[in-house]
PDB file with one MODEL, atoms N, CA, C and O in Angstrom:
MODEL        1
ATOM      1  N   MET A   1      76.430  68.477 150.561  1.00  0.00           N
ATOM      2  CA  MET A   1      76.753  67.665 151.642  1.00  0.00           C
ATOM      3  C   MET A   1      77.047  66.271 150.837  1.00  0.00           C
ATOM      4  O   MET A   1      76.185  65.909 150.036  1.00  0.00           O
ATOM      5  N   ASN A   2      78.148  65.518 150.997  1.00  0.00           N
ATOM      6  CA  ASN A   2      78.495  64.430 150.517  1.00  0.00           C
ATOM      7  C   ASN A   2      78.246  63.262 151.626  1.00  0.00           C
ATOM      8  O   ASN A   2      78.865  63.357 152.686  1.00  0.00           O
ATOM      9  N   ILE A   3      77.428  62.244 151.435  1.00  0.00           N
ATOM     10  CA  ILE A   3      77.212  61.176 152.350  1.00  0.00           C
ATOM     11  C   ILE A   3      77.388  59.924 151.665  1.00  0.00           C
ATOM     12  O   ILE A   3      76.861  59.702 150.575  1.00  0.00           O
ATOM     13  N   THR A   4      78.224  58.978 152.369  1.00  0.00           N
ATOM     14  CA  THR A   4      78.376  57.759 151.678  1.00  0.00           C
ATOM     15  C   THR A   4      78.203  56.707 152.857  1.00  0.00           C
ATOM     16  O   THR A   4      78.692  56.761 153.986  1.00  0.00           O
ATOM     17  N   VAL A   5      77.260  55.593 152.219  1.00  0.00           N
ATOM     18  CA  VAL A   5      76.750  54.630 153.112  1.00  0.00           C
ATOM     19  C   VAL A   5      77.923  53.442 152.814  1.00  0.00           C
ATOM     20  O   VAL A   5      77.974  52.805 151.762  1.00  0.00           O
ATOM     21  N   ASN A   6      78.661  53.306 153.718  1.00  0.00           N
ATOM     22  CA  ASN A   6      79.922  52.510 153.740  1.00  0.00           C
ATOM     23  C   ASN A   6      79.634  50.977 153.821  1.00  0.00           C
ATOM     24  O   ASN A   6      80.429  50.161 153.354  1.00  0.00           O
ATOM     25  N   GLY A   7      78.499  50.625 154.416  1.00  0.00           N
ATOM     26  CA  GLY A   7      78.116  49.103 154.659  1.00  0.00           C
ATOM     27  C   GLY A   7      77.269  48.972 155.863  1.00  0.00           C
ATOM     28  O   GLY A   7      76.943  49.984 156.482  1.00  0.00           O
ATOM     29  N   ALA A   8      76.831  47.610 156.299  1.00  0.00           N
ATOM     30  CA  ALA A   8      75.902  47.565 157.375  1.00  0.00           C
ATOM     31  C   ALA A   8      76.770  46.472 158.245  1.00  0.00           C
ATOM     32  O   ALA A   8      77.664  45.773 157.768  1.00  0.00           O
ATOM     33  N   GLN A   9      76.332  46.461 159.615  1.00  0.00           N
ATOM     34  CA  GLN A   9      76.976  45.501 160.457  1.00  0.00           C
ATOM     35  C   GLN A   9      75.712  44.823 160.664  1.00  0.00           C
ATOM     36  O   GLN A   9      74.691  45.478 160.868  1.00  0.00           O
ATOM     37  N   VAL A  10      75.707  43.435 160.622  1.00  0.00           N
ATOM     38  CA  VAL A  10      74.707  42.648 160.901  1.00  0.00           C
ATOM     39  C   VAL A  10      75.076  41.448 162.061  1.00  0.00           C
ATOM     40  O   VAL A  10      76.249  41.094 162.186  1.00  0.00           O
ATOM     41  N   THR A  11      74.109  40.908 162.813  1.00  0.00           N
ATOM     42  CA  THR A  11      74.575  39.898 163.595  1.00  0.00           C
ATOM     43  C   THR A  11      73.344  38.818 163.435  1.00  0.00           C
ATOM     44  O   THR A  11      72.315  39.069 162.807  1.00  0.00           O
ATOM     45  N   PHE A  12      73.622  37.556 164.116  1.00  0.00           N
ATOM     46  CA  PHE A  12      72.517  36.679 164.181  1.00  0.00           C
ATOM     47  C   PHE A  12      72.002  36.835 165.712  1.00  0.00           C
ATOM     48  O   PHE A  12      72.745  36.879 166.693  1.00  0.00           O
ATOM     49  N   VAL A  13      70.568  36.912 165.727  1.00  0.00           N
ATOM     50  CA  VAL A  13      70.096  37.168 166.870  1.00  0.00           C
ATOM     51  C   VAL A  13      68.933  36.003 166.913  1.00  0.00           C
ATOM     52  O   VAL A  13      68.024  36.167 166.099  1.00  0.00           O
ATOM     53  N   ASP A  14      68.864  35.012 167.643  1.00  0.00           N
ATOM     54  CA  ASP A  14      67.951  33.913 167.680  1.00  0.00           C
ATOM     55  C   ASP A  14      67.936  33.182 166.387  1.00  0.00           C
ATOM     56  O   ASP A  14      66.896  32.805 165.848  1.00  0.00           O
ATOM     57  N   GLY A  15      69.224  32.980 165.872  1.00  0.00           N
ATOM     58  CA  GLY A  15      69.007  32.260 164.442  1.00  0.00           C
ATOM     59  C   GLY A  15      68.764  33.128 163.353  1.00  0.00           C
ATOM     60  O   GLY A  15      68.869  32.631 162.231  1.00  0.00           O
ATOM     61  N   LYS A  16      68.472  34.276 163.445  1.00  0.00           N
ATOM     62  CA  LYS A  16      67.848  35.109 162.384  1.00  0.00           C
ATOM     63  C   LYS A  16      68.867  36.315 162.053  1.00  0.00           C
ATOM     64  O   LYS A  16      69.162  36.996 163.035  1.00  0.00           O
ATOM     65  N   LEU A  17      69.390  36.649 160.950  1.00  0.00           N
ATOM     66  CA  LEU A  17      70.241  37.848 160.564  1.00  0.00           C
ATOM     67  C   LEU A  17      69.563  39.222 160.845  1.00  0.00           C
ATOM     68  O   LEU A  17      68.640  39.624 160.137  1.00  0.00           O
ATOM     69  N   THR A  18      70.037  39.911 161.875  1.00  0.00           N
ATOM     70  CA  THR A  18      69.599  41.164 162.280  1.00  0.00           C
ATOM     71  C   THR A  18      70.612  42.451 162.031  1.00  0.00           C
ATOM     72  O   THR A  18      71.830  42.397 162.203  1.00  0.00           O
ATOM     73  N   LEU A  19      69.919  43.554 161.616  1.00  0.00           N
ATOM     74  CA  LEU A  19      70.516  44.829 161.290  1.00  0.00           C
ATOM     75  C   LEU A  19      71.164  45.308 162.570  1.00  0.00           C
ATOM     76  O   LEU A  19      70.390  45.318 163.527  1.00  0.00           O
ATOM     77  N   SER A  20      72.487  45.735 162.830  1.00  0.00           N
ATOM     78  CA  SER A  20      72.683  46.312 164.145  1.00  0.00           C
ATOM     79  C   SER A  20      73.018  47.848 163.645  1.00  0.00           C
ATOM     80  O   SER A  20      72.714  48.750 164.425  1.00  0.00           O
ATOM     81  N   TYR A  21      73.589  48.171 162.468  1.00  0.00           N
ATOM     82  CA  TYR A  21      73.703  49.531 162.101  1.00  0.00           C
ATOM     83  C   TYR A  21      74.286  49.541 160.780  1.00  0.00           C
ATOM     84  O   TYR A  21      74.830  48.535 160.323  1.00  0.00           O
ATOM     85  N   PHE A  22      74.194  50.710 160.095  1.00  0.00           N
ATOM     86  CA  PHE A  22      74.745  51.149 158.752  1.00  0.00           C
ATOM     87  C   PHE A  22      75.912  52.094 159.081  1.00  0.00           C
ATOM     88  O   PHE A  22      75.652  53.022 159.848  1.00  0.00           O
ATOM     89  N   ASN A  23      77.033  51.995 158.653  1.00  0.00           N
ATOM     90  CA  ASN A  23      78.135  52.794 158.809  1.00  0.00           C
ATOM     91  C   ASN A  23      77.913  53.911 157.715  1.00  0.00           C
ATOM     92  O   ASN A  23      77.613  53.544 156.579  1.00  0.00           O
ATOM     93  N   VAL A  24      78.024  55.043 157.954  1.00  0.00           N
ATOM     94  CA  VAL A  24      77.958  56.328 157.181  1.00  0.00           C
ATOM     95  C   VAL A  24      79.010  57.390 157.508  1.00  0.00           C
ATOM     96  O   VAL A  24      79.340  57.711 158.650  1.00  0.00           O
ATOM     97  N   SER A  25      79.539  57.943 156.268  1.00  0.00           N
ATOM     98  CA  SER A  25      80.656  58.967 156.582  1.00  0.00           C
ATOM     99  C   SER A  25      80.120  60.070 155.737  1.00  0.00           C
ATOM    100  O   SER A  25      79.409  59.865 154.753  1.00  0.00           O
ATOM    101  N   PHE A  26      80.498  61.282 156.167  1.00  0.00           N
ATOM    102  CA  PHE A  26      79.962  62.494 155.612  1.00  0.00           C
ATOM    103  C   PHE A  26      80.970  63.672 155.444  1.00  0.00           C
ATOM    104  O   PHE A  26      81.932  63.703 156.211  1.00  0.00           O
ATOM    105  N   SER A  27      80.838  64.545 154.597  1.00  0.00           N
ATOM    106  CA  SER A  27      81.517  65.720 154.690  1.00  0.00           C
ATOM    107  C   SER A  27      80.850  66.824 154.007  1.00  0.00           C
ATOM    108  O   SER A  27      80.154  66.506 153.042  1.00  0.00           O
ATOM    109  N   ALA A  28      80.935  68.211 154.355  1.00  0.00           N
ATOM    110  CA  ALA A  28      80.137  69.295 154.220  1.00  0.00           C
ATOM    111  C   ALA A  28      80.955  70.352 154.367  1.00  0.00           C
ATOM    112  O   ALA A  28      81.868  70.363 155.193  1.00  0.00           O
ATOM    113  N   GLY A  29      80.659  71.423 153.491  1.00  0.00           N
ATOM    114  CA  GLY A  29      81.403  72.828 153.461  1.00  0.00           C
ATOM    115  C   GLY A  29      82.663  72.863 153.014  1.00  0.00           C
ATOM    116  O   GLY A  29      83.251  71.840 152.666  1.00  0.00           O
ATOM    117  N   LYS A  30      83.170  73.999 152.983  1.00  0.00           N
ATOM    118  CA  LYS A  30      84.587  74.180 152.423  1.00  0.00           C
ATOM    119  C   LYS A  30      85.650  74.798 153.619  1.00  0.00           C
ATOM    120  O   LYS A  30      85.236  75.506 154.537  1.00  0.00           O
ATOM    121  N   PHE A  31      86.662  74.528 153.504  1.00  0.00           N
ATOM    122  CA  PHE A  31      87.676  75.128 154.751  1.00  0.00           C
ATOM    123  C   PHE A  31      87.394  76.618 154.701  1.00  0.00           C
ATOM    124  O   PHE A  31      87.152  77.064 153.579  1.00  0.00           O
ATOM    125  N   PRO A  32      87.384  77.344 155.576  1.00  0.00           N
ATOM    126  CA  PRO A  32      87.588  77.025 157.182  1.00  0.00           C
ATOM    127  C   PRO A  32      86.185  76.327 157.888  1.00  0.00           C
ATOM    128  O   PRO A  32      86.105  75.783 158.990  1.00  0.00           O
ATOM    129  N   ASN A  33      85.107  76.536 156.861  1.00  0.00           N
ATOM    130  CA  ASN A  33      83.787  76.076 157.379  1.00  0.00           C
ATOM    131  C   ASN A  33      83.341  74.811 156.943  1.00  0.00           C
ATOM    132  O   ASN A  33      82.362  74.672 156.209  1.00  0.00           O
ATOM    133  N   SER A  34      84.099  73.797 157.414  1.00  0.00           N
ATOM    134  CA  SER A  34      83.778  72.300 156.993  1.00  0.00           C
ATOM    135  C   SER A  34      83.489  71.520 158.063  1.00  0.00           C
ATOM    136  O   SER A  34      83.749  71.860 159.217  1.00  0.00           O
ATOM    137  N   LEU A  35      82.852  70.265 157.693  1.00  0.00           N
ATOM    138  CA  LEU A  35      82.542  69.414 158.743  1.00  0.00           C
ATOM    139  C   LEU A  35      82.517  68.004 158.133  1.00  0.00           C
ATOM    140  O   LEU A  35      81.797  67.808 157.154  1.00  0.00           O
ATOM    141  N   ASN A  36      83.226  67.054 158.626  1.00  0.00           N
ATOM    142  CA  ASN A  36      83.078  65.764 158.354  1.00  0.00           C
ATOM    143  C   ASN A  36      83.092  64.825 159.523  1.00  0.00           C
ATOM    144  O   ASN A  36      83.480  65.181 160.636  1.00  0.00           O
ATOM    145  N   GLY A  37      82.678  63.669 159.259  1.00  0.00           N
ATOM    146  CA  GLY A  37      82.770  62.705 160.422  1.00  0.00           C
ATOM    147  C   GLY A  37      82.028  61.339 159.958  1.00  0.00           C
ATOM    148  O   GLY A  37      81.837  61.080 158.770  1.00  0.00           O
ATOM    149  N   GLN A  38      81.687  60.612 160.876  1.00  0.00           N
ATOM    150  CA  GLN A  38      81.093  59.198 160.607  1.00  0.00           C
ATOM    151  C   GLN A  38      80.019  59.050 161.583  1.00  0.00           C
ATOM    152  O   GLN A  38      80.062  59.618 162.675  1.00  0.00           O
ATOM    153  N   LEU A  39      78.951  58.216 161.172  1.00  0.00           N
ATOM    154  CA  LEU A  39      77.880  57.924 162.048  1.00  0.00           C
ATOM    155  C   LEU A  39      77.539  56.513 161.832  1.00  0.00           C
ATOM    156  O   LEU A  39      78.001  55.876 160.886  1.00  0.00           O
ATOM    157  N   GLN A  40      76.658  55.974 162.782  1.00  0.00           N
ATOM    158  CA  GLN A  40      76.118  54.781 162.751  1.00  0.00           C
ATOM    159  C   GLN A  40      74.751  54.984 162.896  1.00  0.00           C
ATOM    160  O   GLN A  40      74.256  55.413 163.939  1.00  0.00           O
ATOM    161  N   ILE A  41      74.094  54.686 161.867  1.00  0.00           N
ATOM    162  CA  ILE A  41      72.425  54.664 161.770  1.00  0.00           C
ATOM    163  C   ILE A  41      71.890  53.506 162.114  1.00  0.00           C
ATOM    164  O   ILE A  41      72.012  52.516 161.393  1.00  0.00           O
ATOM    165  N   THR A  42      71.282  53.490 163.173  1.00  0.00           N
ATOM    166  CA  THR A  42      70.538  52.169 163.567  1.00  0.00           C
ATOM    167  C   THR A  42      69.243  51.831 163.331  1.00  0.00           C
ATOM    168  O   THR A  42      68.529  52.717 162.860  1.00  0.00           O
ATOM    169  N   PRO A  43      68.719  50.649 163.567  1.00  0.00           N
ATOM    170  CA  PRO A  43      67.123  50.408 163.342  1.00  0.00           C
ATOM    171  C   PRO A  43      66.147  51.504 164.157  1.00  0.00           C
ATOM    172  O   PRO A  43      65.081  51.872 163.663  1.00  0.00           O
ATOM    173  N   ASP A  44      66.643  52.007 165.512  1.00  0.00           N
ATOM    174  CA  ASP A  44      65.846  52.888 166.113  1.00  0.00           C
ATOM    175  C   ASP A  44      65.734  54.286 165.424  1.00  0.00           C
ATOM    176  O   ASP A  44      64.949  55.130 165.854  1.00  0.00           O
ATOM    177  N   GLN A  45      66.507  54.500 164.386  1.00  0.00           N
ATOM    178  CA  GLN A  45      66.419  55.644 163.609  1.00  0.00           C
ATOM    179  C   GLN A  45      65.419  55.507 162.145  1.00  0.00           C
ATOM    180  O   GLN A  45      65.288  56.415 161.324  1.00  0.00           O
ATOM    181  N   GLY A  46      64.875  54.363 162.077  1.00  0.00           N
ATOM    182  CA  GLY A  46      63.938  54.011 161.039  1.00  0.00           C
ATOM    183  C   GLY A  46      64.609  53.266 159.881  1.00  0.00           C
ATOM    184  O   GLY A  46      63.963  53.171 158.837  1.00  0.00           O
ATOM    185  N   VAL A  47      65.926  52.686 159.953  1.00  0.00           N
ATOM    186  CA  VAL A  47      66.346  51.753 158.981  1.00  0.00           C
ATOM    187  C   VAL A  47      65.980  50.214 159.177  1.00  0.00           C
ATOM    188  O   VAL A  47      65.586  49.749 160.246  1.00  0.00           O
ATOM    189  N   THR A  48      66.135  49.599 158.186  1.00  0.00           N
ATOM    190  CA  THR A  48      65.938  48.045 158.357  1.00  0.00           C
ATOM    191  C   THR A  48      67.030  47.555 157.313  1.00  0.00           C
ATOM    192  O   THR A  48      67.696  48.298 156.593  1.00  0.00           O
ATOM    193  N   MET A  49      67.092  46.174 157.361  1.00  0.00           N
ATOM    194  CA  MET A  49      67.869  45.350 156.268  1.00  0.00           C
ATOM    195  C   MET A  49      67.653  45.752 154.861  1.00  0.00           C
ATOM    196  O   MET A  49      68.545  45.834 154.016  1.00  0.00           O
ATOM    197  N   ALA A  50      66.138  46.048 154.639  1.00  0.00           N
ATOM    198  CA  ALA A  50      65.812  46.417 153.369  1.00  0.00           C
ATOM    199  C   ALA A  50      65.980  47.971 152.935  1.00  0.00           C
ATOM    200  O   ALA A  50      65.655  48.345 151.808  1.00  0.00           O
ATOM    201  N   SER A  51      66.435  48.721 153.771  1.00  0.00           N
ATOM    202  CA  SER A  51      66.585  50.218 153.364  1.00  0.00           C
ATOM    203  C   SER A  51      67.660  50.339 152.429  1.00  0.00           C
ATOM    204  O   SER A  51      68.717  49.730 152.591  1.00  0.00           O
ATOM    205  N   SER A  52      67.414  51.194 151.331  1.00  0.00           N
ATOM    206  CA  SER A  52      68.332  51.492 150.423  1.00  0.00           C
ATOM    207  C   SER A  52      69.383  52.422 150.750  1.00  0.00           C
ATOM    208  O   SER A  52      69.230  53.057 151.794  1.00  0.00           O
ATOM    209  N   GLN A  53      70.463  52.636 150.038  1.00  0.00           N
ATOM    210  CA  GLN A  53      71.560  53.462 150.251  1.00  0.00           C
ATOM    211  C   GLN A  53      70.831  54.961 150.470  1.00  0.00           C
ATOM    212  O   GLN A  53      71.193  55.690 151.393  1.00  0.00           O
ATOM    213  N   GLU A  54      69.934  55.291 149.676  1.00  0.00           N
ATOM    214  CA  GLU A  54      69.157  56.519 149.566  1.00  0.00           C
ATOM    215  C   GLU A  54      68.480  56.957 150.731  1.00  0.00           C
ATOM    216  O   GLU A  54      68.523  58.118 151.138  1.00  0.00           O
ATOM    217  N   ASP A  55      67.736  55.856 151.374  1.00  0.00           N
ATOM    218  CA  ASP A  55      67.101  55.979 152.620  1.00  0.00           C
ATOM    219  C   ASP A  55      67.959  56.188 153.791  1.00  0.00           C
ATOM    220  O   ASP A  55      67.621  56.924 154.717  1.00  0.00           O
ATOM    221  N   VAL A  56      69.116  55.517 153.755  1.00  0.00           N
ATOM    222  CA  VAL A  56      69.969  55.719 154.801  1.00  0.00           C
ATOM    223  C   VAL A  56      70.677  57.107 154.720  1.00  0.00           C
ATOM    224  O   VAL A  56      70.965  57.720 155.748  1.00  0.00           O
ATOM    225  N   ALA A  57      70.909  57.515 153.660  1.00  0.00           N
ATOM    226  CA  ALA A  57      71.543  58.907 153.416  1.00  0.00           C
ATOM    227  C   ALA A  57      70.578  59.946 153.706  1.00  0.00           C
ATOM    228  O   ALA A  57      70.929  60.999 154.238  1.00  0.00           O
ATOM    229  N   THR A  58      69.442  59.714 153.401  1.00  0.00           N
ATOM    230  CA  THR A  58      68.218  60.907 153.917  1.00  0.00           C
ATOM    231  C   THR A  58      68.183  61.038 155.318  1.00  0.00           C
ATOM    232  O   THR A  58      68.266  62.125 155.888  1.00  0.00           O
ATOM    233  N   ILE A  59      68.037  59.744 155.993  1.00  0.00           N
ATOM    234  CA  ILE A  59      68.047  59.712 157.438  1.00  0.00           C
ATOM    235  C   ILE A  59      69.250  60.454 157.980  1.00  0.00           C
ATOM    236  O   ILE A  59      69.067  61.369 158.783  1.00  0.00           O
ATOM    237  N   SER A  60      70.475  60.116 157.591  1.00  0.00           N
ATOM    238  CA  SER A  60      71.659  60.659 158.008  1.00  0.00           C
ATOM    239  C   SER A  60      71.902  62.036 157.832  1.00  0.00           C
ATOM    240  O   SER A  60      72.620  62.612 158.649  1.00  0.00           O
ATOM    241  N   LYS A  61      71.337  62.733 156.750  1.00  0.00           N
ATOM    242  CA  LYS A  61      71.535  64.036 156.391  1.00  0.00           C
ATOM    243  C   LYS A  61      70.508  64.680 157.292  1.00  0.00           C
ATOM    244  O   LYS A  61      70.813  65.817 157.650  1.00  0.00           O
ATOM    245  N   LYS A  62      69.345  64.203 157.743  1.00  0.00           N
ATOM    246  CA  LYS A  62      68.453  65.071 158.881  1.00  0.00           C
ATOM    247  C   LYS A  62      69.126  64.938 160.141  1.00  0.00           C
ATOM    248  O   LYS A  62      69.057  65.937 160.857  1.00  0.00           O
ATOM    249  N   LEU A  63      69.832  63.839 160.643  1.00  0.00           N
ATOM    250  CA  LEU A  63      70.535  63.799 161.839  1.00  0.00           C
ATOM    251  C   LEU A  63      71.711  64.731 161.777  1.00  0.00           C
ATOM    252  O   LEU A  63      71.982  65.331 162.817  1.00  0.00           O
ATOM    253  N   ILE A  64      72.440  64.937 160.725  1.00  0.00           N
ATOM    254  CA  ILE A  64      73.649  65.936 160.564  1.00  0.00           C
ATOM    255  C   ILE A  64      72.967  67.144 160.726  1.00  0.00           C
ATOM    256  O   ILE A  64      73.341  67.809 161.692  1.00  0.00           O
ATOM    257  N   GLN A  65      72.112  67.585 160.075  1.00  0.00           N
ATOM    258  CA  GLN A  65      71.287  68.882 160.074  1.00  0.00           C
ATOM    259  C   GLN A  65      71.152  69.239 161.578  1.00  0.00           C
ATOM    260  O   GLN A  65      71.700  70.206 162.106  1.00  0.00           O
ATOM    261  N   ALA A  66      70.342  68.324 162.212  1.00  0.00           N
ATOM    262  CA  ALA A  66      69.909  68.580 163.580  1.00  0.00           C
ATOM    263  C   ALA A  66      71.003  68.642 164.569  1.00  0.00           C
ATOM    264  O   ALA A  66      70.788  69.348 165.554  1.00  0.00           O
ATOM    265  N   MET A  67      72.250  67.971 164.479  1.00  0.00           N
ATOM    266  CA  MET A  67      73.259  68.198 165.195  1.00  0.00           C
ATOM    267  C   MET A  67      73.826  69.439 164.950  1.00  0.00           C
ATOM    268  O   MET A  67      74.264  70.057 165.921  1.00  0.00           O
ATOM    269  N   VAL A  68      73.911  69.959 163.763  1.00  0.00           N
ATOM    270  CA  VAL A  68      74.644  71.104 163.625  1.00  0.00           C
ATOM    271  C   VAL A  68      73.890  72.434 163.931  1.00  0.00           C
ATOM    272  O   VAL A  68      74.443  73.507 164.169  1.00  0.00           O
ATOM    273  N   ALA A  69      72.272  72.161 163.882  1.00  0.00           N
ATOM    274  CA  ALA A  69      71.434  73.239 164.278  1.00  0.00           C
ATOM    275  C   ALA A  69      71.577  73.384 165.960  1.00  0.00           C
ATOM    276  O   ALA A  69      71.687  74.470 166.530  1.00  0.00           O
ATOM    277  N   ASP A  70      71.553  72.087 166.627  1.00  0.00           N
ATOM    278  CA  ASP A  70      71.716  72.224 168.045  1.00  0.00           C
ATOM    279  C   ASP A  70      72.863  72.801 168.517  1.00  0.00           C
ATOM    280  O   ASP A  70      72.789  73.484 169.539  1.00  0.00           O
ATOM    281  N   GLN A  71      74.198  72.609 167.808  1.00  0.00           N
ATOM    282  CA  GLN A  71      75.575  72.971 168.092  1.00  0.00           C
ATOM    283  C   GLN A  71      75.362  74.524 167.841  1.00  0.00           C
ATOM    284  O   GLN A  71      75.791  75.204 168.773  1.00  0.00           O
ATOM    285  N   THR A  72      74.837  75.188 166.871  1.00  0.00           N
ATOM    286  CA  THR A  72      74.697  76.590 166.781  1.00  0.00           C
ATOM    287  C   THR A  72      73.874  77.249 167.665  1.00  0.00           C
ATOM    288  O   THR A  72      74.127  78.385 168.068  1.00  0.00           O
ATOM    289  N   GLU A  73      72.764  76.521 168.042  1.00  0.00           N
ATOM    290  CA  GLU A  73      71.720  77.180 169.174  1.00  0.00           C
ATOM    291  C   GLU A  73      72.767  77.347 170.525  1.00  0.00           C
ATOM    292  O   GLU A  73      72.932  78.397 171.146  1.00  0.00           O
ATOM    293  N   GLN A  74      73.357  76.178 170.781  1.00  0.00           N
ATOM    294  CA  GLN A  74      74.138  76.199 172.066  1.00  0.00           C
ATOM    295  C   GLN A  74      75.185  77.302 171.949  1.00  0.00           C
ATOM    296  O   GLN A  74      75.363  77.985 172.957  1.00  0.00           O
ATOM    297  N   GLU A  75      75.896  77.568 170.866  1.00  0.00           N
ATOM    298  CA  GLU A  75      76.829  78.550 171.048  1.00  0.00           C
ATOM    299  C   GLU A  75      76.285  79.831 171.033  1.00  0.00           C
ATOM    300  O   GLU A  75      76.957  80.685 171.611  1.00  0.00           O
ATOM    301  N   SER A  76      75.100  80.230 170.450  1.00  0.00           N
ATOM    302  CA  SER A  76      74.469  81.371 170.490  1.00  0.00           C
ATOM    303  C   SER A  76      73.838  81.661 171.942  1.00  0.00           C
ATOM    304  O   SER A  76      73.230  82.719 172.101  1.00  0.00           O
ATOM    305  N   LYS A  77      73.946  80.909 172.818  1.00  0.00           N
ATOM    306  CA  LYS A  77      73.341  81.175 174.315  1.00  0.00           C
ATOM    307  C   LYS A  77      74.507  81.806 175.002  1.00  0.00           C
ATOM    308  O   LYS A  77      74.417  82.151 176.180  1.00  0.00           O
TER     309      LYS A  77
ENDMDL
END
């Protein structure tokens, strides 16, 4: 799985710089069984302004795997 952290969206809240989200793009698999897309990883998911690209990628990978597992489970019902 290829995961790229494209950047962060930050805003000023009460005069302090605050993380809104990280932009992440991903691709996995090979045609015809491939998946690609984009995510926004928010502080609610455990990231901060100090998070490294590797930290954000690790959280992203877990979210992507959970989405795939959930979709697979729904399709098997």
